[in-house]
mmCIF file of the N, C-alpha and C atoms, coordinates in Angstrom:
data_MODEL
# 
_entry.id   MODEL 
# 
loop_
_atom_site.group_PDB 
_atom_site.id 
_atom_site.type_symbol 
_atom_site.label_atom_id 
_atom_site.label_alt_id 
_atom_site.label_comp_id 
_atom_site.label_asym_id 
_atom_site.label_entity_id 
_atom_site.label_seq_id 
_atom_site.pdbx_PDB_ins_code 
_atom_site.Cartn_x 
_atom_site.Cartn_y 
_atom_site.Cartn_z 
_atom_site.occupancy 
_atom_site.B_iso_or_equiv 
_atom_site.pdbx_formal_charge 
_atom_site.auth_seq_id 
_atom_site.auth_comp_id 
_atom_site.auth_asym_id 
_atom_site.auth_atom_id 
_atom_site.pdbx_PDB_model_num 
ATOM 1   N N  . MET A 1 1  ? 68.437 100.749 99.418  1.00 0.00 ? 1  MET A N  1 
ATOM 2   C CA . MET A 1 1  ? 69.611 100.308 98.701  1.00 0.00 ? 1  MET A CA 1 
ATOM 3   C C  . MET A 1 1  ? 69.520 98.810  98.410  1.00 0.00 ? 1  MET A C  1 
ATOM 4   N N  . PHE A 1 2  ? 69.105 98.044  99.421  1.00 0.00 ? 2  PHE A N  1 
ATOM 5   C CA . PHE A 1 2  ? 69.005 96.600  99.216  1.00 0.00 ? 2  PHE A CA 1 
ATOM 6   C C  . PHE A 1 2  ? 67.919 96.254  98.203  1.00 0.00 ? 2  PHE A C  1 
ATOM 7   N N  . LEU A 1 3  ? 66.853 97.035  98.193  1.00 0.00 ? 3  LEU A N  1 
ATOM 8   C CA . LEU A 1 3  ? 65.805 96.820  97.200  1.00 0.00 ? 3  LEU A CA 1 
ATOM 9   C C  . LEU A 1 3  ? 66.355 97.056  95.799  1.00 0.00 ? 3  LEU A C  1 
ATOM 10  N N  . GLY A 1 4  ? 67.143 98.112  95.635  1.00 0.00 ? 4  GLY A N  1 
ATOM 11  C CA . GLY A 1 4  ? 67.766 98.388  94.341  1.00 0.00 ? 4  GLY A CA 1 
ATOM 12  C C  . GLY A 1 4  ? 68.718 97.288  93.911  1.00 0.00 ? 4  GLY A C  1 
ATOM 13  N N  . ILE A 1 5  ? 69.473 96.748  94.855  1.00 0.00 ? 5  ILE A N  1 
ATOM 14  C CA . ILE A 1 5  ? 70.385 95.641  94.543  1.00 0.00 ? 5  ILE A CA 1 
ATOM 15  C C  . ILE A 1 5  ? 69.592 94.423  94.092  1.00 0.00 ? 5  ILE A C  1 
ATOM 16  N N  . GLY A 1 6  ? 68.504 94.138  94.798  1.00 0.00 ? 6  GLY A N  1 
ATOM 17  C CA . GLY A 1 6  ? 67.672 92.995  94.427  1.00 0.00 ? 6  GLY A CA 1 
ATOM 18  C C  . GLY A 1 6  ? 67.054 93.152  93.047  1.00 0.00 ? 6  GLY A C  1 
ATOM 19  N N  . ILE A 1 7  ? 66.527 94.329  92.766  1.00 0.00 ? 7  ILE A N  1 
ATOM 20  C CA . ILE A 1 7  ? 65.938 94.577  91.447  1.00 0.00 ? 7  ILE A CA 1 
ATOM 21  C C  . ILE A 1 7  ? 67.007 94.507  90.369  1.00 0.00 ? 7  ILE A C  1 
ATOM 22  N N  . GLY A 1 8  ? 68.169 95.067  90.635  1.00 0.00 ? 8  GLY A N  1 
ATOM 23  C CA . GLY A 1 8  ? 69.268 94.993  89.672  1.00 0.00 ? 8  GLY A CA 1 
ATOM 24  C C  . GLY A 1 8  ? 69.697 93.568  89.399  1.00 0.00 ? 8  GLY A C  1 
ATOM 25  N N  . TYR A 1 9  ? 69.696 92.745  90.432  1.00 0.00 ? 9  TYR A N  1 
ATOM 26  C CA . TYR A 1 9  ? 70.068 91.335  90.259  1.00 0.00 ? 9  TYR A CA 1 
ATOM 27  C C  . TYR A 1 9  ? 69.046 90.607  89.395  1.00 0.00 ? 9  TYR A C  1 
ATOM 28  N N  . VAL A 1 10 ? 67.779 90.861  89.641  1.00 0.00 ? 10 VAL A N  1 
ATOM 29  C CA . VAL A 1 10 ? 66.725 90.201  88.866  1.00 0.00 ? 10 VAL A CA 1 
ATOM 30  C C  . VAL A 1 10 ? 66.757 90.653  87.406  1.00 0.00 ? 10 VAL A C  1 
ATOM 31  N N  . LEU A 1 11 ? 67.022 91.926  87.174  1.00 0.00 ? 11 LEU A N  1 
ATOM 32  C CA . LEU A 1 11 ? 66.985 92.483  85.818  1.00 0.00 ? 11 LEU A CA 1 
ATOM 33  C C  . LEU A 1 11 ? 68.366 92.579  85.172  1.00 0.00 ? 11 LEU A C  1 
ATOM 34  N N  . ARG A 1 12 ? 69.346 91.871  85.681  1.00 0.00 ? 12 ARG A N  1 
ATOM 35  C CA . ARG A 1 12 ? 70.729 92.011  85.212  1.00 0.00 ? 12 ARG A CA 1 
ATOM 36  C C  . ARG A 1 12 ? 70.937 91.629  83.757  1.00 0.00 ? 12 ARG A C  1 
ATOM 37  N N  . ASN A 1 13 ? 70.059 90.850  83.178  1.00 0.00 ? 13 ASN A N  1 
ATOM 38  C CA . ASN A 1 13 ? 70.231 90.428  81.788  1.00 0.00 ? 13 ASN A CA 1 
ATOM 39  C C  . ASN A 1 13 ? 69.603 91.388  80.782  1.00 0.00 ? 13 ASN A C  1 
ATOM 40  N N  . TRP A 1 14 ? 68.921 92.413  81.239  1.00 0.00 ? 14 TRP A N  1 
ATOM 41  C CA . TRP A 1 14 ? 68.339 93.391  80.327  1.00 0.00 ? 14 TRP A CA 1 
ATOM 42  C C  . TRP A 1 14 ? 69.461 94.206  79.703  1.00 0.00 ? 14 TRP A C  1 
ATOM 43  N N  . SER A 1 15 ? 69.433 94.344  78.395  1.00 0.00 ? 15 SER A N  1 
ATOM 44  C CA . SER A 1 15 ? 70.520 95.037  77.693  1.00 0.00 ? 15 SER A CA 1 
ATOM 45  C C  . SER A 1 15 ? 70.594 96.510  78.074  1.00 0.00 ? 15 SER A C  1 
ATOM 46  N N  . ILE A 1 16 ? 69.469 97.137  78.361  1.00 0.00 ? 16 ILE A N  1 
ATOM 47  C CA . ILE A 1 16 ? 69.483 98.555  78.724  1.00 0.00 ? 16 ILE A CA 1 
ATOM 48  C C  . ILE A 1 16 ? 70.223 98.775  80.041  1.00 0.00 ? 16 ILE A C  1 
ATOM 49  N N  . LEU A 1 17 ? 70.103 97.844  80.971  1.00 0.00 ? 17 LEU A N  1 
ATOM 50  C CA . LEU A 1 17 ? 70.803 97.982  82.248  1.00 0.00 ? 17 LEU A CA 1 
ATOM 51  C C  . LEU A 1 17 ? 72.298 97.777  82.094  1.00 0.00 ? 17 LEU A C  1 
ATOM 52  N N  . GLN A 1 18 ? 72.704 96.945  81.148  1.00 0.00 ? 18 GLN A N  1 
ATOM 53  C CA . GLN A 1 18 ? 74.130 96.726  80.924  1.00 0.00 ? 18 GLN A CA 1 
ATOM 54  C C  . GLN A 1 18 ? 74.781 97.970  80.321  1.00 0.00 ? 18 GLN A C  1 
ATOM 55  N N  . LYS A 1 19 ? 74.013 98.762  79.580  1.00 0.00 ? 19 LYS A N  1 
ATOM 56  C CA . LYS A 1 19 ? 74.552 99.986  78.984  1.00 0.00 ? 19 LYS A CA 1 
ATOM 57  C C  . LYS A 1 19 ? 74.658 101.120 79.996  1.00 0.00 ? 19 LYS A C  1 
ATOM 58  N N  . THR A 1 20 ? 73.881 101.076 81.062  1.00 0.00 ? 20 THR A N  1 
ATOM 59  C CA . THR A 1 20 ? 73.923 102.148 82.054  1.00 0.00 ? 20 THR A CA 1 
ATOM 60  C C  . THR A 1 20 ? 75.229 102.159 82.832  1.00 0.00 ? 20 THR A C  1 
ATOM 61  N N  . GLU A 1 21 ? 75.929 101.059 82.837  1.00 0.00 ? 21 GLU A N  1 
ATOM 62  C CA . GLU A 1 21 ? 77.193 100.967 83.564  1.00 0.00 ? 21 GLU A CA 1 
ATOM 63  C C  . GLU A 1 21 ? 78.179 102.043 83.107  1.00 0.00 ? 21 GLU A C  1 
ATOM 64  N N  . LYS A 1 22 ? 78.190 102.332 81.811  1.00 0.00 ? 22 LYS A N  1 
ATOM 65  C CA . LYS A 1 22 ? 79.115 103.332 81.260  1.00 0.00 ? 22 LYS A CA 1 
ATOM 66  C C  . LYS A 1 22 ? 78.730 104.744 81.675  1.00 0.00 ? 22 LYS A C  1 
ATOM 67  N N  . THR A 1 23 ? 77.439 105.001 81.778  1.00 0.00 ? 23 THR A N  1 
ATOM 68  C CA . THR A 1 23 ? 77.004 106.357 82.097  1.00 0.00 ? 23 THR A CA 1 
ATOM 69  C C  . THR A 1 23 ? 77.075 106.675 83.587  1.00 0.00 ? 23 THR A C  1 
ATOM 70  N N  . ILE A 1 24 ? 77.126 105.670 84.426  1.00 0.00 ? 24 ILE A N  1 
ATOM 71  C CA . ILE A 1 24 ? 77.164 105.917 85.870  1.00 0.00 ? 24 ILE A CA 1 
ATOM 72  C C  . ILE A 1 24 ? 78.436 106.660 86.259  1.00 0.00 ? 24 ILE A C  1 
ATOM 73  N N  . SER A 1 25 ? 79.579 106.246 85.743  1.00 0.00 ? 25 SER A N  1 
ATOM 74  C CA . SER A 1 25 ? 80.838 106.926 86.071  1.00 0.00 ? 25 SER A CA 1 
ATOM 75  C C  . SER A 1 25 ? 80.820 108.366 85.591  1.00 0.00 ? 25 SER A C  1 
ATOM 76  N N  . LEU A 1 26 ? 80.328 108.591 84.391  1.00 0.00 ? 26 LEU A N  1 
ATOM 77  C CA . LEU A 1 26 ? 80.247 109.961 83.874  1.00 0.00 ? 26 LEU A CA 1 
ATOM 78  C C  . LEU A 1 26 ? 79.328 110.822 84.736  1.00 0.00 ? 26 LEU A C  1 
ATOM 79  N N  . THR A 1 27 ? 78.231 110.262 85.175  1.00 0.00 ? 27 THR A N  1 
ATOM 80  C CA . THR A 1 27 ? 77.299 111.003 86.022  1.00 0.00 ? 27 THR A CA 1 
ATOM 81  C C  . THR A 1 27 ? 77.938 111.356 87.356  1.00 0.00 ? 27 THR A C  1 
ATOM 82  N N  . ILE A 1 28 ? 78.668 110.430 87.944  1.00 0.00 ? 28 ILE A N  1 
ATOM 83  C CA . ILE A 1 28 ? 79.336 110.694 89.225  1.00 0.00 ? 28 ILE A CA 1 
ATOM 84  C C  . ILE A 1 28 ? 80.397 111.778 89.061  1.00 0.00 ? 28 ILE A C  1 
ATOM 85  N N  . PHE A 1 29 ? 81.186 111.707 87.986  1.00 0.00 ? 29 PHE A N  1 
ATOM 86  C CA . PHE A 1 29 ? 82.194 112.742 87.747  1.00 0.00 ? 29 PHE A CA 1 
ATOM 87  C C  . PHE A 1 29 ? 81.542 114.106 87.547  1.00 0.00 ? 29 PHE A C  1 
ATOM 88  N N  . LEU A 1 30 ? 80.427 114.148 86.827  1.00 0.00 ? 30 LEU A N  1 
ATOM 89  C CA . LEU A 1 30 ? 79.722 115.408 86.611  1.00 0.00 ? 30 LEU A CA 1 
ATOM 90  C C  . LEU A 1 30 ? 79.195 115.970 87.928  1.00 0.00 ? 30 LEU A C  1 
ATOM 91  N N  . LEU A 1 31 ? 78.624 115.119 88.766  1.00 0.00 ? 31 LEU A N  1 
ATOM 92  C CA . LEU A 1 31 ? 78.126 115.579 90.064  1.00 0.00 ? 31 LEU A CA 1 
ATOM 93  C C  . LEU A 1 31 ? 79.253 116.102 90.952  1.00 0.00 ? 31 LEU A C  1 
ATOM 94  N N  . LEU A 1 32 ? 80.392 115.426 90.945  1.00 0.00 ? 32 LEU A N  1 
ATOM 95  C CA . LEU A 1 32 ? 81.537 115.904 91.733  1.00 0.00 ? 32 LEU A CA 1 
ATOM 96  C C  . LEU A 1 32 ? 82.055 117.236 91.210  1.00 0.00 ? 32 LEU A C  1 
ATOM 97  N N  . PHE A 1 33 ? 82.059 117.405 89.890  1.00 0.00 ? 33 PHE A N  1 
ATOM 98  C CA . PHE A 1 33 ? 82.489 118.674 89.298  1.00 0.00 ? 33 PHE A CA 1 
ATOM 99  C C  . PHE A 1 33 ? 81.547 119.798 89.716  1.00 0.00 ? 33 PHE A C  1 
ATOM 100 N N  . ILE A 1 34 ? 80.248 119.546 89.639  1.00 0.00 ? 34 ILE A N  1 
ATOM 101 C CA . ILE A 1 34 ? 79.268 120.558 90.028  1.00 0.00 ? 34 ILE A CA 1 
ATOM 102 C C  . ILE A 1 34 ? 79.394 120.877 91.515  1.00 0.00 ? 34 ILE A C  1 
ATOM 103 N N  . LEU A 1 35 ? 79.652 119.877 92.339  1.00 0.00 ? 35 LEU A N  1 
ATOM 104 C CA . LEU A 1 35 ? 79.873 120.112 93.764  1.00 0.00 ? 35 LEU A CA 1 
ATOM 105 C C  . LEU A 1 35 ? 81.090 121.008 93.977  1.00 0.00 ? 35 LEU A C  1 
ATOM 106 N N  . GLY A 1 36 ? 82.163 120.758 93.233  1.00 0.00 ? 36 GLY A N  1 
ATOM 107 C CA . GLY A 1 36 ? 83.356 121.597 93.331  1.00 0.00 ? 36 GLY A CA 1 
ATOM 108 C C  . GLY A 1 36 ? 83.088 123.034 92.922  1.00 0.00 ? 36 GLY A C  1 
ATOM 109 N N  . VAL A 1 37 ? 82.329 123.219 91.853  1.00 0.00 ? 37 VAL A N  1 
ATOM 110 C CA . VAL A 1 37 ? 81.969 124.571 91.412  1.00 0.00 ? 37 VAL A CA 1 
ATOM 111 C C  . VAL A 1 37 ? 81.131 125.261 92.481  1.00 0.00 ? 37 VAL A C  1 
ATOM 112 N N  . SER A 1 38 ? 80.206 124.536 93.067  1.00 0.00 ? 38 SER A N  1 
ATOM 113 C CA . SER A 1 38 ? 79.357 125.098 94.115  1.00 0.00 ? 38 SER A CA 1 
ATOM 114 C C  . SER A 1 38 ? 80.178 125.512 95.335  1.00 0.00 ? 38 SER A C  1 
ATOM 115 N N  . ILE A 1 39 ? 81.111 124.677 95.733  1.00 0.00 ? 39 ILE A N  1 
ATOM 116 C CA . ILE A 1 39 ? 81.972 125.011 96.871  1.00 0.00 ? 39 ILE A CA 1 
ATOM 117 C C  . ILE A 1 39 ? 82.870 126.194 96.532  1.00 0.00 ? 39 ILE A C  1 
ATOM 118 N N  . GLY A 1 40 ? 83.428 126.199 95.331  1.00 0.00 ? 40 GLY A N  1 
ATOM 119 C CA . GLY A 1 40 ? 84.304 127.292 94.923  1.00 0.00 ? 40 GLY A CA 1 
ATOM 120 C C  . GLY A 1 40 ? 83.594 128.630 94.828  1.00 0.00 ? 40 GLY A C  1 
ATOM 121 N N  . SER A 1 41 ? 82.310 128.618 94.543  1.00 0.00 ? 41 SER A N  1 
ATOM 122 C CA . SER A 1 41 ? 81.564 129.869 94.421  1.00 0.00 ? 41 SER A CA 1 
ATOM 123 C C  . SER A 1 41 ? 80.998 130.347 95.757  1.00 0.00 ? 41 SER A C  1 
ATOM 124 N N  . ASN A 1 42 ? 81.127 129.564 96.803  1.00 0.00 ? 42 ASN A N  1 
ATOM 125 C CA . ASN A 1 42 ? 80.630 129.934 98.126  1.00 0.00 ? 42 ASN A CA 1 
ATOM 126 C C  . ASN A 1 42 ? 81.719 130.715 98.856  1.00 0.00 ? 42 ASN A C  1 
ATOM 127 N N  . SER A 1 43 ? 81.508 132.019 99.018  1.00 0.00 ? 43 SER A N  1 
ATOM 128 C CA . SER A 1 43 ? 82.540 132.870 99.620  1.00 0.00 ? 43 SER A CA 1 
ATOM 129 C C  . SER A 1 43 ? 82.807 132.515 101.080 1.00 0.00 ? 43 SER A C  1 
ATOM 130 N N  . LEU A 1 44 ? 81.814 132.039 101.803 1.00 0.00 ? 44 LEU A N  1 
ATOM 131 C CA . LEU A 1 44 ? 82.016 131.652 103.200 1.00 0.00 ? 44 LEU A CA 1 
ATOM 132 C C  . LEU A 1 44 ? 83.025 130.513 103.305 1.00 0.00 ? 44 LEU A C  1 
ATOM 133 N N  . ILE A 1 45 ? 82.887 129.521 102.452 1.00 0.00 ? 45 ILE A N  1 
ATOM 134 C CA . ILE A 1 45 ? 83.813 128.387 102.474 1.00 0.00 ? 45 ILE A CA 1 
ATOM 135 C C  . ILE A 1 45 ? 85.196 128.816 102.011 1.00 0.00 ? 45 ILE A C  1 
ATOM 136 N N  . VAL A 1 46 ? 85.265 129.581 100.929 1.00 0.00 ? 46 VAL A N  1 
ATOM 137 C CA . VAL A 1 46 ? 86.562 130.004 100.390 1.00 0.00 ? 46 VAL A CA 1 
ATOM 138 C C  . VAL A 1 46 ? 87.301 130.888 101.388 1.00 0.00 ? 46 VAL A C  1 
ATOM 139 N N  . ASN A 1 47 ? 86.592 131.804 102.041 1.00 0.00 ? 47 ASN A N  1 
ATOM 140 C CA . ASN A 1 47 ? 87.237 132.703 103.005 1.00 0.00 ? 47 ASN A CA 1 
ATOM 141 C C  . ASN A 1 47 ? 87.714 131.976 104.259 1.00 0.00 ? 47 ASN A C  1 
ATOM 142 N N  . ASN A 1 48 ? 87.081 130.881 104.613 1.00 0.00 ? 48 ASN A N  1 
ATOM 143 C CA . ASN A 1 48 ? 87.460 130.127 105.808 1.00 0.00 ? 48 ASN A CA 1 
ATOM 144 C C  . ASN A 1 48 ? 88.139 128.813 105.465 1.00 0.00 ? 48 ASN A C  1 
ATOM 145 N N  . LEU A 1 49 ? 88.715 128.723 104.280 1.00 0.00 ? 49 LEU A N  1 
ATOM 146 C CA . LEU A 1 49 ? 89.328 127.482 103.830 1.00 0.00 ? 49 LEU A CA 1 
ATOM 147 C C  . LEU A 1 49 ? 90.469 127.049 104.745 1.00 0.00 ? 49 LEU A C  1 
ATOM 148 N N  . GLY A 1 50 ? 91.239 127.992 105.250 1.00 0.00 ? 50 GLY A N  1 
ATOM 149 C CA . GLY A 1 50 ? 92.324 127.654 106.169 1.00 0.00 ? 50 GLY A CA 1 
ATOM 150 C C  . GLY A 1 50 ? 91.813 126.996 107.436 1.00 0.00 ? 50 GLY A C  1 
ATOM 151 N N  . LYS A 1 51 ? 90.710 127.504 107.953 1.00 0.00 ? 51 LYS A N  1 
ATOM 152 C CA . LYS A 1 51 ? 90.120 126.950 109.172 1.00 0.00 ? 51 LYS A CA 1 
ATOM 153 C C  . LYS A 1 51 ? 89.473 125.592 108.897 1.00 0.00 ? 51 LYS A C  1 
ATOM 154 N N  . PHE A 1 52 ? 88.675 125.523 107.844 1.00 0.00 ? 52 PHE A N  1 
ATOM 155 C CA . PHE A 1 52 ? 87.983 124.282 107.512 1.00 0.00 ? 52 PHE A CA 1 
ATOM 156 C C  . PHE A 1 52 ? 88.913 123.258 106.879 1.00 0.00 ? 52 PHE A C  1 
ATOM 157 N N  . GLY A 1 53 ? 89.952 123.728 106.221 1.00 0.00 ? 53 GLY A N  1 
ATOM 158 C CA . GLY A 1 53 ? 90.845 122.831 105.486 1.00 0.00 ? 53 GLY A CA 1 
ATOM 159 C C  . GLY A 1 53 ? 91.512 121.791 106.362 1.00 0.00 ? 53 GLY A C  1 
ATOM 160 N N  . TRP A 1 54 ? 92.024 122.213 107.512 1.00 0.00 ? 54 TRP A N  1 
ATOM 161 C CA . TRP A 1 54 ? 92.700 121.261 108.398 1.00 0.00 ? 54 TRP A CA 1 
ATOM 162 C C  . TRP A 1 54 ? 91.732 120.228 108.943 1.00 0.00 ? 54 TRP A C  1 
ATOM 163 N N  . GLN A 1 55 ? 90.541 120.671 109.292 1.00 0.00 ? 55 GLN A N  1 
ATOM 164 C CA . GLN A 1 55 ? 89.534 119.731 109.784 1.00 0.00 ? 55 GLN A CA 1 
ATOM 165 C C  . GLN A 1 55 ? 89.164 118.727 108.695 1.00 0.00 ? 55 GLN A C  1 
ATOM 166 N N  . ALA A 1 56 ? 89.030 119.213 107.474 1.00 0.00 ? 56 ALA A N  1 
ATOM 167 C CA . ALA A 1 56 ? 88.681 118.327 106.357 1.00 0.00 ? 56 ALA A CA 1 
ATOM 168 C C  . ALA A 1 56 ? 89.791 117.324 106.089 1.00 0.00 ? 56 ALA A C  1 
ATOM 169 N N  . ILE A 1 57 ? 91.041 117.776 106.167 1.00 0.00 ? 57 ILE A N  1 
ATOM 170 C CA . ILE A 1 57 ? 92.172 116.873 105.934 1.00 0.00 ? 57 ILE A CA 1 
ATOM 171 C C  . ILE A 1 57 ? 92.218 115.793 107.012 1.00 0.00 ? 57 ILE A C  1 
ATOM 172 N N  . VAL A 1 58 ? 92.028 116.194 108.262 1.00 0.00 ? 58 VAL A N  1 
ATOM 173 C CA . VAL A 1 58 ? 92.048 115.219 109.361 1.00 0.00 ? 58 VAL A CA 1 
ATOM 174 C C  . VAL A 1 58 ? 90.924 114.201 109.189 1.00 0.00 ? 58 VAL A C  1 
ATOM 175 N N  . LEU A 1 59 ? 89.729 114.656 108.848 1.00 0.00 ? 59 LEU A N  1 
ATOM 176 C CA . LEU A 1 59 ? 88.606 113.737 108.644 1.00 0.00 ? 59 LEU A CA 1 
ATOM 177 C C  . LEU A 1 59 ? 88.850 112.804 107.462 1.00 0.00 ? 59 LEU A C  1 
ATOM 178 N N  . ALA A 1 60 ? 89.381 113.342 106.371 1.00 0.00 ? 60 ALA A N  1 
ATOM 179 C CA . ALA A 1 60 ? 89.624 112.520 105.186 1.00 0.00 ? 60 ALA A CA 1 
ATOM 180 C C  . ALA A 1 60 ? 90.689 111.461 105.457 1.00 0.00 ? 60 ALA A C  1 
ATOM 181 N N  . VAL A 1 61 ? 91.788 111.864 106.087 1.00 0.00 ? 61 VAL A N  1 
ATOM 182 C CA . VAL A 1 61 ? 92.863 110.915 106.389 1.00 0.00 ? 61 VAL A CA 1 
ATOM 183 C C  . VAL A 1 61 ? 92.376 109.856 107.376 1.00 0.00 ? 61 VAL A C  1 
ATOM 184 N N  . SER A 1 62 ? 91.609 110.275 108.368 1.00 0.00 ? 62 SER A N  1 
ATOM 185 C CA . SER A 1 62 ? 91.065 109.310 109.332 1.00 0.00 ? 62 SER A CA 1 
ATOM 186 C C  . SER A 1 62 ? 90.137 108.314 108.648 1.00 0.00 ? 62 SER A C  1 
ATOM 187 N N  . GLY A 1 63 ? 89.311 108.798 107.747 1.00 0.00 ? 63 GLY A N  1 
ATOM 188 C CA . GLY A 1 63 ? 88.408 107.911 107.014 1.00 0.00 ? 63 GLY A CA 1 
ATOM 189 C C  . GLY A 1 63 ? 89.144 106.914 106.145 1.00 0.00 ? 63 GLY A C  1 
ATOM 190 N N  . VAL A 1 64 ? 90.179 107.380 105.451 1.00 0.00 ? 64 VAL A N  1 
ATOM 191 C CA . VAL A 1 64 ? 90.963 106.490 104.594 1.00 0.00 ? 64 VAL A CA 1 
ATOM 192 C C  . VAL A 1 64 ? 91.699 105.452 105.435 1.00 0.00 ? 64 VAL A C  1 
ATOM 193 N N  . LEU A 1 65 ? 92.327 105.888 106.520 1.00 0.00 ? 65 LEU A N  1 
ATOM 194 C CA . LEU A 1 65 ? 93.040 104.941 107.383 1.00 0.00 ? 65 LEU A CA 1 
ATOM 195 C C  . LEU A 1 65 ? 92.090 103.920 108.003 1.00 0.00 ? 65 LEU A C  1 
ATOM 196 N N  . GLY A 1 66 ? 90.927 104.372 108.443 1.00 0.00 ? 66 GLY A N  1 
ATOM 197 C CA . GLY A 1 66 ? 89.944 103.449 108.993 1.00 0.00 ? 66 GLY A CA 1 
ATOM 198 C C  . GLY A 1 66 ? 89.478 102.430 107.964 1.00 0.00 ? 66 GLY A C  1 
ATOM 199 N N  . SER A 1 67 ? 89.287 102.868 106.731 1.00 0.00 ? 67 SER A N  1 
ATOM 200 C CA . SER A 1 67 ? 88.877 101.952 105.662 1.00 0.00 ? 67 SER A CA 1 
ATOM 201 C C  . SER A 1 67 ? 89.969 100.943 105.350 1.00 0.00 ? 67 SER A C  1 
ATOM 202 N N  . LEU A 1 68 ? 91.216 101.393 105.333 1.00 0.00 ? 68 LEU A N  1 
ATOM 203 C CA . LEU A 1 68 ? 92.328 100.478 105.069 1.00 0.00 ? 68 LEU A CA 1 
ATOM 204 C C  . LEU A 1 68 ? 92.462 99.430  106.173 1.00 0.00 ? 68 LEU A C  1 
ATOM 205 N N  . ILE A 1 69 ? 92.319 99.868  107.410 1.00 0.00 ? 69 ILE A N  1 
ATOM 206 C CA . ILE A 1 69 ? 92.410 98.929  108.534 1.00 0.00 ? 69 ILE A CA 1 
ATOM 207 C C  . ILE A 1 69 ? 91.263 97.920  108.477 1.00 0.00 ? 69 ILE A C  1 
ATOM 208 N N  . ALA A 1 70 ? 90.054 98.396  108.204 1.00 0.00 ? 70 ALA A N  1 
ATOM 209 C CA . ALA A 1 70 ? 88.901 97.494  108.114 1.00 0.00 ? 70 ALA A CA 1 
ATOM 210 C C  . ALA A 1 70 ? 89.062 96.516  106.959 1.00 0.00 ? 70 ALA A C  1 
ATOM 211 N N  . ALA A 1 71 ? 89.555 96.988  105.817 1.00 0.00 ? 71 ALA A N  1 
ATOM 212 C CA . ALA A 1 71 ? 89.758 96.098  104.668 1.00 0.00 ? 71 ALA A CA 1 
ATOM 213 C C  . ALA A 1 71 ? 90.801 95.041  104.986 1.00 0.00 ? 71 ALA A C  1 
ATOM 214 N N  . ARG A 1 72 ? 91.846 95.433  105.676 1.00 0.00 ? 72 ARG A N  1 
ATOM 215 C CA . ARG A 1 72 ? 92.895 94.482  106.052 1.00 0.00 ? 72 ARG A CA 1 
ATOM 216 C C  . ARG A 1 72 ? 92.347 93.407  106.996 1.00 0.00 ? 72 ARG A C  1 
ATOM 217 N N  . LEU A 1 73 ? 91.537 93.822  107.966 1.00 0.00 ? 73 LEU A N  1 
ATOM 218 C CA . LEU A 1 73 ? 90.939 92.865  108.893 1.00 0.00 ? 73 LEU A CA 1 
ATOM 219 C C  . LEU A 1 73 ? 90.001 91.899  108.174 1.00 0.00 ? 73 LEU A C  1 
ATOM 220 N N  . VAL A 1 74 ? 89.179 92.415  107.274 1.00 0.00 ? 74 VAL A N  1 
ATOM 221 C CA . VAL A 1 74 ? 88.268 91.550  106.515 1.00 0.00 ? 74 VAL A CA 1 
ATOM 222 C C  . VAL A 1 74 ? 89.062 90.580  105.660 1.00 0.00 ? 74 VAL A C  1 
ATOM 223 N N  . LEU A 1 75 ? 90.123 91.065  105.042 1.00 0.00 ? 75 LEU A N  1 
ATOM 224 C CA . LEU A 1 75 ? 90.969 90.207  104.206 1.00 0.00 ? 75 LEU A CA 1 
ATOM 225 C C  . LEU A 1 75 ? 91.576 89.081  105.033 1.00 0.00 ? 75 LEU A C  1 
ATOM 226 N N  . GLN A 1 76 ? 92.081 89.405  106.205 1.00 0.00 ? 76 GLN A N  1 
ATOM 227 C CA . GLN A 1 76 ? 92.702 88.393  107.053 1.00 0.00 ? 76 GLN A CA 1 
ATOM 228 C C  . GLN A 1 76 ? 91.681 87.419  107.635 1.00 0.00 ? 76 GLN A C  1 
ATOM 229 N N  . LEU A 1 77 ? 90.508 87.902  107.983 1.00 0.00 ? 77 LEU A N  1 
ATOM 230 C CA . LEU A 1 77 ? 89.509 87.043  108.618 1.00 0.00 ? 77 LEU A CA 1 
ATOM 231 C C  . LEU A 1 77 ? 88.772 86.139  107.638 1.00 0.00 ? 77 LEU A C  1 
ATOM 232 N N  . PHE A 1 78 ? 88.482 86.637  106.446 1.00 0.00 ? 78 PHE A N  1 
ATOM 233 C CA . PHE A 1 78 ? 87.607 85.908  105.540 1.00 0.00 ? 78 PHE A CA 1 
ATOM 234 C C  . PHE A 1 78 ? 88.278 85.361  104.287 1.00 0.00 ? 78 PHE A C  1 
ATOM 235 N N  . PHE A 1 79 ? 89.459 85.822  103.961 1.00 0.00 ? 79 PHE A N  1 
ATOM 236 C CA . PHE A 1 79 ? 90.107 85.406  102.723 1.00 0.00 ? 79 PHE A CA 1 
ATOM 237 C C  . PHE A 1 79 ? 91.515 84.885  102.984 1.00 0.00 ? 79 PHE A C  1 
ATOM 238 N N  . ARG A 1 80 ? 91.627 83.949  103.898 1.00 0.00 ? 80 ARG A N  1 
ATOM 239 C CA . ARG A 1 80 ? 92.933 83.371  104.221 1.00 0.00 ? 80 ARG A CA 1 
ATOM 240 C C  . ARG A 1 80 ? 93.342 82.387  103.144 1.00 0.00 ? 80 ARG A C  1 
ATOM 241 N N  . LYS A 1 81 ? 94.633 82.318  102.893 1.00 0.00 ? 81 LYS A N  1 
ATOM 242 C CA . LYS A 1 81 ? 95.158 81.375  101.901 1.00 0.00 ? 81 LYS A CA 1 
ATOM 243 C C  . LYS A 1 81 ? 95.322 79.997  102.518 1.00 0.00 ? 81 LYS A C  1 
ATOM 244 N N  . GLY A 1 82 ? 95.094 78.965  101.728 1.00 0.00 ? 82 GLY A N  1 
ATOM 245 C CA . GLY A 1 82 ? 95.340 77.603  102.160 1.00 0.00 ? 82 GLY A CA 1 
ATOM 246 C C  . GLY A 1 82 ? 94.341 77.062  103.158 1.00 0.00 ? 82 GLY A C  1 
ATOM 247 N N  . GLY A 1 83 ? 93.216 77.712  103.336 1.00 0.00 ? 83 GLY A N  1 
ATOM 248 C CA . GLY A 1 83 ? 92.182 77.213  104.232 1.00 0.00 ? 83 GLY A CA 1 
ATOM 249 C C  . GLY A 1 83 ? 92.588 77.188  105.685 1.00 0.00 ? 83 GLY A C  1 
ATOM 250 N N  . GLU A 1 84 ? 93.406 78.106  106.106 1.00 0.00 ? 84 GLU A N  1 
ATOM 251 C CA . GLU A 1 84 ? 93.878 78.167  107.493 1.00 0.00 ? 84 GLU A CA 1 
ATOM 252 C C  . GLU A 1 84 ? 92.739 78.390  108.453 1.00 0.00 ? 84 GLU A C  1 
# 
């Protein structure tokens, strides 16, 4: 990942790389759609959705809350107003 970031930084002025920014979002949405279709067509997952659903909700909510708490801590530690 860091190698990709470095290469992207070095090649940031290439016009072809600036155009890829628009297609990245479309590609991610397409991949998520295909993932949803794959999950929806899997009878094991659909039949056990009630069992797996609660676990997925708990994991998702925990992940979001953890991210919010971490973002708040980073904001307070590194981006204080007035140079406190």
